[in-house]
N, C-alpha and C positions, 0 to 999 in steps of 0.2 A: 262565867264566860261573856254573858251579855255586857256586864260591866266592864270587862277588858275591852271588848269590842267598841264600847262607847267611848272610853278613854282614848283609844287608838284613833278613832275618828275625829276626836277633839284636837288631839295633837297634830294630826294631819291637816286639819282646818286651819289650826293656828299657823302651821309652817306655810300653807298655801296663801293665807292672808299676808304673811310677812313678805313673801316673794311677790305677790300682787302690789303691795305698798311700794316695794322697790321699784317695780316697772312705773307706777304712777309718779314716784319722784324723778325718775330719769326723764320721763316724758314732760312733765311739768317744768322741770328745770330747763330742759332745751327749749320748749316753747316760750319760756321767759326770756331766754337768751336771744331767740329769734326776734321777739317783740322788741327787745332793747336795741337790736341791730336795726329794725325797721324804723324806730323812732329816731334813732341817730342818723339813719340815712347814709347812703354811700353814693353821692352825686358823681356822674361822670366827669372826669378832668380832662384837660387838653392832651396830657401824656397818654391817656387811654385811646385817644383817637388817632395817634400818630401812624400805628400799624396800618389802619384802613385808609387814612388820609395823611401821607407823609408831608404834604405841604400846608398842612392846617397851621395857622397861626392863632387862631381865636375859636372859642366855643361859647355858645349862649344857648339858653333854654328856648325851645321852640314854642311860641305862645299859642299856636294853632293845634298842638297835640301833646298831652301830658305825657311826661317821661321821655320825650325826644329832644334831643340837642342839635343845633345847626352848627356845622363847622364852616369856617372861612379861611382864606388864604391872606397873605399880607396885603393883597390889593383890595381885600374886602369881598371878594368874590365867593358866593356860596358854592361849597364843594359836595355837600351832602348832609345827611342826617345820621345820628347814631343813638341807640337806645340800649337798654339791658332787659333781660327776661325776669329779673327779680324786681318786686316781691311776687308778681302775678304768677310766675312759673315755678314758685318754691314748693308747691304742693306735688310737683312731679319728682318722685323719689326713685332713684336708681338702685344701685346695690346696697347703699347704706345712707344716702343723703341726696340733696338737690345740687343742681349745677347752675350758676349764673352765667349767662352768655352775653357778650357784646355783639349787637347786630347793626352793620352800617348799611345805608341805602342811598341810592342816587336820586336824582330829581324826579325820576319816573316811578318812584316807590318800589324799586327793584333791589333786592339783596346784593350788595357788592362784597360783604365780608361777614363771616361769623367767627367768633373766637371765645374761648373760655376765660372769664374774668376771674371767678373763683368757684370753689366747689367744696361741698361737705361729703363728697362721695370718697371711696377708697382711693388712695393716691395712685396705686398701680393701675386701676380701671381708667382713671382720668388721664393718666400718662399714655395709655394705649390709644385714647381717643386724640391726643396731641400727636402722636407719632404716627398716625394714620390720616395724612392731610386730606386724602380723598373724601373722608366722611364730611368734615365741615365744609370743604370746597363744593360738595354737591349742591349746596343751597344758593350758590351764587347765581345770579340771573333770574331767580324765582321772583315773581310778583309778590307783594306783601299779603294780598288777599288770598294767596294760595295757602297761607299758614292758618287761615280760619278753620280749617279742618286738620285732622292728624295728617301729617306729611308721611307718605310712605317712602322708606329709605332702608337701605342695607345697613344692619349694625355692625359694629367692630367686633371681630372675633376675640372672644375672652372678655369682652366688656359689653355684652348685650343689654344687660339691664341699664347701664349707664346711657348707651346709646339711645334706648327707648325713651328713657326719661328726658333727654335732650330734645327729642322730637316733640314729646308731650309739653315740655316747657315753652317751645316756640309756639305751639298751637294755643297754649293757655295765654301766652303774653299778647299774641295778636288776634285772639278770637274776636275782639270788638274793637280794635284799633287800627283797622286797615284804611279806614277813610279819614281824610283830613276834615275837620270840622270848620265851617264858615264862622263859628262862633268860638273865639279863642279862650274866653273866660270860663275857667273851671268852676264847678258847683263848690261853694263855700258852706262851712258849718252854719254860719249866720243866715243863709237862706233856709236852711233845713229846720232850725230850732223852732220857728213859729208853727211848724206842723209836727215836729217830733221834739217836744220841749226838753226832753232828757238828753239830746244829742250832744256829745262833746267832741266827737272826732268822726272822720270819714277815712275809709280804707277800701282798696279794691275788694270786691266780694269774692269770697271763697267758692260761691255756688252759682252766681250769675255773671258771666264774662263781661257784660258792658255796665254793669251796676256797681254802686258803692255800698258797703255796708255802714250803717249808722251806728255807732257805738256809743254807750253811756260811759260814765266815769269809771265803772267798773271792768270796761271793755267788752261788756255784753252787747250782742246784736239786738237792737231794737226796731230796726226797719231797713228798708232798702231805698236807695235813691239813684235816679238817673235823669236823662234828658233825651229829648227827640233828636238833638243834633249828634252826629252827623247823619244818622239813619234817615231823617226826613228833610234834609236840607235841599232835596230837588222839589219838594212841594212848595209853590209859590203861592202867597196871599194876594194882597193887593199890589205890593211892590217887590215882595222877596220872601224868603224862608223865615220861620219863626222857630226859636229854641225855647222849649216848654220843659220846665221842671216837673218830674214825677216823683211823688213820694209814696212809698208802699210800706205797709205793715211787714212783719217778718215773715207772714204767711202768704206773701205776693198779692195782697189786696190793696188796690189804690185807694189812698185817703185824702190825696190833695194833688192839684195840678196848678200850675202858675206859669204864665208866660215870662221867660227870663229876658230875652232881648230879641230884636227883629229888625228887619230893614223897612218896616212900615213907617209911615207918616204918623205923627201924632194928630189927633188923639185916638186914632184907630187902634194902636197897639195896646191902649190901656182899657178900651171897652171890655174885652173878655175878662180881664181881672176882677171887674165889679159885678159880673153876673154870676150869681150863686147857682142859678137853674142850669146854666150851661156846664159847670163844673159838676154838678149832680148827676148828669147823664153818664159820667165816666166813673165816678167814685163808687167804691163798693165791689168793683169786678176785679177778677184776677187777670194775670198776664194773658192767659189763654182766652179768657172771655173778652178782653180788649181786643185781642187779635181777631176774633170771630165776628167782631161787630160789623153789621152792614148799615152804614149810616143812612142809606136810602130807606130801607124797610123800616128802620127804627125812627125813622122822620126826624133825625138830628137836624135842627135848624141852626143857623148862624146867629149871632148876637146882633140885635138891631143896631144898625149904625156901622157895624163892622162885620158884615156878612162873610166877605172873602176871607179876612183875617181869621175869624174864628172857624170858619170851615177848614182852612188850611191847618190850624192847630188840631182840629178833629181828625183830619186825614193823617197828620203827622204821628198822632197818639197811636191810631190803629196800625199804621206801618211800623212804627217802632216797636210796639208789642209784639207784631209778627216776627220781626227780626229777633227780639229777645227770645221768643218761644223757639225759633229755629236754632238759635245758639244753644239753649238749654237741651234741645233734642240731641244736638251734636255732642254736647258735653256728656249727656247721660249715655249716648251710645258709646263714647269713648270710654266712659267710666267702667262700663260692664263688658267691654270687648277684652275678653280674656286671651292672651297670647298663648296659643296652644298649636303645636306642630308635631312633626315626627319625633323630634327629640324628647319632647314632653311625654308623649305616648310611651316611648322606650323607657323613660325614667319611671313612669307609673308602673309599667310591667315589673321593673326590678324591685320596687317597693312591695308589690303584690307578692312577688316571689319570696322577698324576705319575710313577710307575714306568713307565708306557707311553711317556710323553713323553721321559723320561730315557733309556730303554734300547732303544727300537725306532726304525727309520728312519721309519716311518709316523707315529709320534708327534711328530716334529720338525717337521711341517708347520705352517704359520702357524695354521690353524684350531684345532689341538689346543692349540697353546701359548698362544693368546689365550684359549681357553676356560678353560684351567687357570688362567691368571693372574686371570680374573674370578671364578671359583670360590674361589681362594685368598683374595682380598681380601675378596669379599662374603660368602662362605659359611662357609669354614673360619675366618676371622678374625673379621669383625664379627658374624656370626649365632652361631656355636658357641664361638667364643673358643679354639679348639684351636690353641695356639701355645706354643712353647717358650721358656723364659726362664731366667735365673740363679736367680730366686726359687724356681721350680718345681724345678731341679736341686738347689739347696741344701736345700730342705725335705725332698725325697725321700732325699737322701743322709743327712741327720740322721735321719730318722724311718722310712724305708722307703718302698716304692712302693705307693700304694693303687690297684692295677691293677684291682681288682674295681669301684671307682667311677670311674676314669678310664681306661678301656681304650683310648680313642683316643689320649690323651696318652701312654700307656705304648707304644703302637705306634709314634707319632711318634718317641719317644725311641730305640726299638730300631732304627728306620730310619736315624735320624740318626747312630747310632754304629756300627752294623754294617755298613751299605752302604759307608761310606768306608774301614772296615777291610778290607774284601773287595776293593774296587775301587780305592781311592785317590782317588775322586772325591767331592766334596762334594754329597751329595743333598739334605739338608733345606735348606741356605742357597740353592741354585741353583734347586729345583724345588718346595719345600713352605712356604717361609717367606712369609706373607702380606705382611710388611713389605718383604721383598724384591721381591715382585711389584709392589707400590705404587711403589717406587722406579724399577722398570723403566718404569712408565708416565711417571713424572715426567721421565725423561732424555729422553723424546720431545718435551717442551715446547720445548727449545731446539735448534737445528740444530748449533750449534758449542759444545761444551762448554768450560768453564774449565780450563785446565791449571795446576796448582799448581806452584810451584817444587819441584824435587826435593828439596831439604833440608827444606822445610816439610812435603811430603808424607810424608817418612821420619819425621819428628818426630810427625806426627799419628798414624802407625800404631802408636806406643806407647800411645796412649790405651785401646784395647781390652785391651792387655796389663796396663797398671797397673789398669784396672778389674777384671781377673781376679785380681790379688792382693788387692784390696779386698774381692771377694766371698769369697775364701778365708779372709781374716781374720774377717770376719763370721760365715761358716759355723762356723768352729772355735771361735770365742769365744762362740758362741751369742748373739751380739748381738741386740738387738730391732730393730736398724736395718733398715727395709723396703727389700729389694733391688729391689722393683719401681721404686723411684726412680731407679735406674741405667739403666734400658732404656726402649725405646719400646714394648714388646709389650703391657703392661697397658692401653694406650690402646684396643687392639682389644675388650677387655671393656669397652665404653663405658659400661655401667650403672654400674659400680663404679670406673671409671678416675680415678686422682689427677691433680692438677694437673702434678705432675713428669713423669709418664709421657706425658701428652698433649703437653706442651711439648717434650720430647725427640722424640716421634713427628713433630710438625709441623715442627720445626727440621731434623730429618733429611730429611723429604720435601722441603722447600724447597731444602736444600742439594743433594739429589741432581738437582734440576732444573739446576744449574750444574756440579755435579761428579758423574759417573755413580757411582751406587751409594755416595754419600758416607758414609751411615751405616754401611754394611756395612764399608767399608774403614777408617773412622776413629772409629767409636763403639760398635761391637757386641761385648761381651764373650762373649756366646753363641756368635757366629760364630768368635771366636778360640779358644773351647774346642773347638769341633766340628773345627776344623781339626787339633787334635792327634791326633785319631782317624783321619787321612787317611794311611793307610799306602800311599803310592804305589809302584808297581813300578819307576818311573823314577828313584827317589831314589837318590843315590850318596854315601855317607859321612854323618857326623853333620851335621845341619842345625839351623836355628833352632828348629824344633819340638821336637826332641830336647832341646835346651838349655833351652827354656822348661819343659818337662815337669819336668826336674830341678830347674830353679831354683824352680818351684812346690813340688815335693816338699821341697826343702830349706827353703823358707819355712814350710811346714807343720810340718815337724820342729822348726823353731826356735821357733814359738809354741805348739805343742801342750802342752809342760809348763806354760805360764802361763794356759791357758784355763780 
């Protein structure tokens, strides 16, 4: 008995590791794809500006702000500037991916137009944003510094997650870029190498809005790099502001500082560079410690011969650290700001009711079962659209789980995966799927169901399996094919549902009136996937689910090198 249990646990562990490896391969493949896209770059071209600036005749990079482009008409007059939220906003994931926005600004740094340039999110959700002009138009006239914090705005019905991700991407893009610097020269790798010898590339930091991640040749973060401009441009030394390079270790500890450029006369600008004691006053401190420095109490004195210049540098470092700390606090607050309202509370109540029905004797009475079915179809499905799908799983596997914007979907996913692993019983498909509940209603329309020939039924059971392989190919290859077109579930988000999803849903329901649970048995890849996580206590020996898990892993390993 103990030996059988041990063997069963070993088989379950092997299956779990196979599925976990598939998740890693999908995620890693997509991250490699995104990195290749970032390296290749996608600069803004003249044709991209014409919607915002119809009279634009030329476009050139704005030397005063990274990632911005100036547009001019035929007479050479400046019309405005334009930028995009990628790559800084790429971490804002909607339903299944991020959205890159074009943002146009006038001379007063006010937004004049926002449009979608590209998106990795579900096509129907993005299209809903496009067809609701009021959503993007609400940003017009807003000053750029207003995007330094999360913008409060109404989302588009049926595309709430995509709407929220767009708001987040704007905040991420402009979190530290609202001010124009007086020093147009961007930080180069050559400046950083003397302080971080392993540095081979710089890219926008994923954790610190105004800083750059210093990467080694393997792409690993070995430090952080920033400068005091534009935060300290208002602090004047002898003749003007000073731009200071600040190099930090990956743990936020300052290891080096160096004046980059200034408006000071020579040789005053060079004096602080040669004074090791002045630098030591700041080295070894974290961002928060630098922000808390009281230069008077700590008796920080300027460099002899360049007192005003060096003290301006000192004040600039403290002020900049304070700005960085405030940005980090805002980012942390936004990161942990879970979107939770009346709808989420209602969905949670439905999930708890499903657990009551599934695991208690009282819950199996007709009243509770019928009540649950009505709530699943009408509330969880048609009203809230809280339903799992391959498009959702693929997007989250590629980009990460935006649980703070989709807490109910995250809870549904956990329930769908963990409960079968612990009990061996399908919890989501039997108790929580709105389309499953709708099929149960349809089966009552006919007293005598149609019995398919055994061979035909066996052949039809391969359809969900083949769809799983198709989904895996799309996910690993980062294909733009919309996975919502393979399933019925997007039909419940009726405000944005596409023709394919609606058609599959209707055909599946009609078929279920003749063949009980026809779609679940012969058309649902999500159900086939969730069955792989059913670790039943009564299973003996290797079974079809084990073989399918390893077949999927083998397929993933086969196509991964070519993705």
